[in-house]
Each structure stands twice: as C-alpha cells, then as structure tokens.
C-alpha positions in Angstrom: -48.5 46.0 37.2 -51.2 43.5 38.0 -51.0 40.3 35.9 -54.4 41.0 34.2 -53.3 44.6 33.3 -50.0 43.3 32.0 -51.7 40.6 29.9 -54.1 43.2 28.4 -51.2 45.4 27.5 -49.4 42.6 25.8 -52.6 41.7 23.9 -53.0 45.3 22.8 -49.5 45.5 21.6 -49.8 42.3 19.7 -53.0 43.5 18.1 -51.4 46.7 17.1 -48.4 44.9 15.6 -50.7 42.6 13.7 -52.6 45.6 12.4 -49.4 47.4 11.4 -48.0 44.3 9.6 -51.2 43.5 7.8 -51.7 47.2 6.8 -48.0 47.4 5.6 -48.5 44.2 3.5 -51.7 45.6 2.0 -50.0 49.0 1.2 -47.0 47.2 -0.4 -49.4 45.0 -2.5 -51.3 48.1 -3.6 -48.1 49.9 -4.4 -46.8 47.0 -6.5 -50.1 46.8 -8.3 -49.9 50.6 -9.0 -46.4 50.3 -10.3 -47.3 47.4 -12.6 -50.3 49.4 -14.0 -48.1 52.4 -14.5 -45.5 50.3 -16.3 -48.2 48.8 -18.6 -49.5 52.3 -19.3 -46.0 53.6 -20.1 -45.4 50.6 -22.4 -48.6 51.2 -24.3 -47.7 54.9 -24.7 -44.2 54.0 -26.0 -45.7 51.4 -28.4 -48.2 54.0 -29.7 -45.4 56.6 -30.1 -43.3 54.0 -32.0 -46.1 53.1 -34.3 -46.8 56.8 -34.9 -43.2 57.3 -35.7 -43.1 54.4 -38.1 -46.3 55.7 -39.9 -44.7 59.2 -40.2 -41.6 57.8 -41.7 -43.6 55.6 -44.1 -45.6 58.7 -45.1 -42.4 60.7 -45.7 -40.8 57.9 -47.8 -44.0 57.7 -49.9 -43.6 61.4 -50.7 -39.9 61.2 -51.5 -39.9 58.2 -53.9 -42.6 59.4 -56.3 -41.0 62.9 -56.3 -37.6 61.4 -57.2 -39.0 59.0 -59.8 -41.1 61.7 -61.4 -38.0 63.8 -62.1 -36.0 60.8 -63.4 -38.8 59.6 -65.7 -39.1 63.1 -67.1 -35.4 63.0 -68.0 -35.8 59.7 -69.7 -38.8 60.9 -71.6 -36.7 63.7 -73.1 -34.1 61.3 -74.2 -36.7 59.0 -75.8 -38.0 61.9 -77.8 -34.5 62.7 -79.1 -33.8 58.9 -79.6 -30.5 59.5 -77.9 -27.9 56.8 -77.8 -27.6 57.3 -74.0 -31.2 56.0 -73.5 -30.2 52.3 -72.9 -27.6 53.3 -70.3 -30.1 55.6 -68.6 -32.6 52.8 -68.4 -29.9 50.6 -66.8 -29.1 53.2 -64.2 -32.8 53.8 -63.4 -33.2 50.0 -63.1 -30.5 49.9 -60.4 -32.2 52.8 -58.6 -35.6 51.1 -58.7 -34.1 48.0 -57.3 -32.7 50.0 -54.4 -36.0 51.8 -53.9 -38.1 48.6 -53.9 -35.9 46.2 -52.0 -33.6 48.2 -49.7 -35.2 51.4 -48.9 -37.8 49.8 -46.6 -35.1 48.8 -44.2 -34.6 51.3 -41.4 -30.9 51.6 -42.1 -28.6 50.7 -45.0 -24.8 50.7 -45.5 -23.5 54.2 -46.4 -21.5 52.6 -49.2 -24.7 51.3 -50.8 -26.3 54.7 -50.6 -23.2 56.2 -52.2 -23.4 53.8 -55.1 -27.0 54.9 -55.8 -26.1 58.6 -55.5 -23.5 58.0 -58.1 -26.1 56.3 -60.4 -28.3 59.3 -59.9 -25.5 61.8 -60.7 -24.8 59.9 -63.9 -28.4 60.2 -65.0 -28.3 63.9 -64.4 -25.0 64.2 -66.3 -26.7 62.7 -69.4 -29.6 65.2 -69.0 -27.5 68.4 -68.5 -24.8 67.3 -70.9 -22.2 70.1 -71.3 -24.1 72.6 -69.1 -23.1 70.7 -65.9 -20.0 70.9 -63.8 -20.2 68.5 -60.8 -17.8 67.0 -58.3 -18.6 64.3 -55.8 -15.7 63.7 -53.4 -15.7 61.0 -50.7 -13.1 60.6 -48.0 -12.5 58.0 -45.2 -15.8 56.2 -46.0 -16.3 53.4 -43.4 -17.8 50.2 -44.7 -19.5 49.7 -41.4 -21.4 52.9 -41.1 -25.2 52.8 -41.7 -27.6 55.6 -42.4 -31.3 55.9 -43.1 -31.9 55.2 -46.8 -32.6 58.0 -49.2 -31.3 60.5 -46.6 -28.8 62.4 -48.7 -30.1 62.0 -52.2 -33.0 64.6 -51.9 -30.4 67.3 -51.1 -28.6 66.4 -54.3 -31.8 66.1 -56.3 -32.8 69.6 -55.1 -29.5 71.0 -56.3 -30.2 69.8 -59.8 -33.8 70.9 -59.7 -33.4 74.4 -58.2 -29.8 75.2 -59.0 -29.2 78.1 -61.5 -27.2 77.9 -64.6 -24.7 80.8 -64.5 -22.4 81.6 -67.4 -23.8 78.6 -69.2 -23.0 76.1 -66.4 -24.7 74.6 -63.4 -22.0 74.0 -60.8 -22.5 71.5 -58.0 -19.9 70.5 -55.4 -20.5 67.6 -53.1 -18.2 66.3 -50.4 -18.9 63.3 -48.0 -16.5 62.5 -45.2 -16.5 60.1 -42.2 -14.8 60.8 -39.0 -15.2 57.9 -36.5 -19.0 57.6 -36.3 -19.6 61.2 -37.6 -20.8 61.8 -41.1 -20.0 65.2 -42.7 -22.0 66.1 -45.8 -21.7 69.3 -47.8 -23.3 70.3 -51.0 -23.2 73.6 -52.8 -24.8 74.7 -56.1 -24.9 77.9 -58.1 -27.9 80.1 -57.4 -29.3 83.5 -58.2 -31.3 86.1 -56.3 -34.0 86.2 -59.0 -34.4 82.4 -58.7 -34.4 81.7 -55.0 -33.7 78.1 -54.0 -37.0 76.6 -52.8 -37.0 73.8 -50.3 -39.3 71.5 -52.3 -41.0 68.3 -51.0 -37.7 66.4 -50.8 -35.9 68.9 -48.6 -38.8 69.5 -46.3 -39.2 65.7 -45.8 -35.6 65.1 -45.2 -35.7 67.7 -42.3 -38.6 65.9 -40.8 -36.9 62.5 -41.2 -33.8 63.9 -39.5 -36.0 65.0 -36.6 -37.6 61.6 -36.3 -34.5 59.4 -36.7 -31.7 61.5 -35.5 -33.2 64.0 -33.0 -30.4 65.8 -31.1 -27.9 63.8 -33.1 -27.5 66.1 -36.2 -26.7 69.7 -37.2 -28.2 71.0 -40.4 -27.1 74.4 -41.7 -28.5 75.9 -44.9 -26.9 79.0 -46.4 -28.4 81.1 -49.3 -27.0 84.1 -51.1 -27.0 85.6 -54.5 -24.3 83.3 -55.8 -24.8 79.9 -54.2 -27.0 77.6 -52.1 -25.2 75.5 -49.6 -26.2 72.7 -47.2 -24.0 71.4 -44.5 -25.1 68.3 -42.5 -23.2 66.8 -39.5 -24.7 63.5 -38.5 -24.0 61.2 -35.6 -24.5 57.7 -37.0 -24.3 55.9 -33.7 -28.1 55.8 -33.6 -28.0 53.8 -36.8 -26.2 50.7 -35.3 
C-alpha cells in the first residue's frame, strides 16, 4: 500500500475509534443519568406509599379508639347510676387503659407483654359489667418478653366477643388462648353465639383486618368460623416483621 493510502487508512481508523469511544462515553453518561432519575422516581413512589400507609393506619387507629372508649364509658355510666362499689376500681382500670392509648399506642409496635396487661384490664372491666352472667378464660403460654406486635391488634377481637356474643343458658362464655412459638403468635378466641343473633364484624374487626393487611401482609393467617353455637377467630401471626 502506498504511504499516502496507508496514512489515510490509519487516520480513518483513528477517527472511527475516537467516534466510538466518545459515543460510548456519552451513552454511558446518559445511561447513568437515566438510572439516577429512575432511582429518584422509585424513591419518591416508595415515600408516597409509606406516607399513605401511615395515614391509613392513623385513620384506622382513630376509628378503633373511640369505638373502644365509647363501650367502656357506657359500662361506667351504668355503674355510676347504680352507685356500685366497683366504680372506683373501674375508673382505675380505665385510667390505665387511657394511659396506654395516649402514650403507647402511637408507637408502631409495643411489647406483647404490655398488650396482655391491658387486655387483662379490659377483661376485668367487662367482668364487672356482666357480673354473674359471664364465664371467661384467658390462658397465655410461652409468652416471650421480646416479642413485639402492633398496639391494639388483639383487643378488638376480644371487645367484639363481648359486644356481639350471645348469652346462652344465662351465661356468656368466652375462651381466649394466646401462645408464642419462636416468633409465631397463635391467638384463639371463641364466644357463644346464636343463629338468630349473627355475629357482626363491627368497626373494630373490620379495621383489624385492614391493619393486618397493612402491617403483616403475607405474614398472617386469619380464620373466622361461625355456626349456631359459637363464633371463633383464629389468628396466626409472624411477628418477625415487628422487630
């Protein structure tokens, strides 16, 4: 090849190489910019979803608390009319529950042991209201002191058993069991029911199902059984998401 032709070929190759390198650099830069913009957009979407989730939870909590307090205050009103001796103890139990609602329930998760304490306070309030027409058992087993759950998660189930349960043979019967196995929580509650008085879900139970979907999606199993004699709820919850 003539020297001039060889030089022109080398120049052409050099130009092509420069063009390829520059083009590759520009494409890489554009790709990185696109990835950065995509990541920013995804972060904004996640932030929006998180805020929406928090707003939904706040809304559900606002519905649960007034519903619970309304029922409890109704009970206290009845005792005040009767001037019953149990009224001071009832006020103390309610004070403990209010302290829980005001200062602990806003946390995303609380210790299961704390939640159990306030369930027991609520049951004591209902025992005073039903007096000798109530037969209730609340059994706990292998409760871990480290497990946390969403506050007010179990109480609405118990509240609904009192509100919608039927008195049969002069007695409202409620059986509650709560067991921990590793990080799994097993909760069962059963109350007497009748066909003529079907158990309605109520605001509390509807909200608790929504809260389970928001907080424990794909990490819980909820089974509800109804028949002519009893209404039963079985909840299996993986509390690993509460750590």
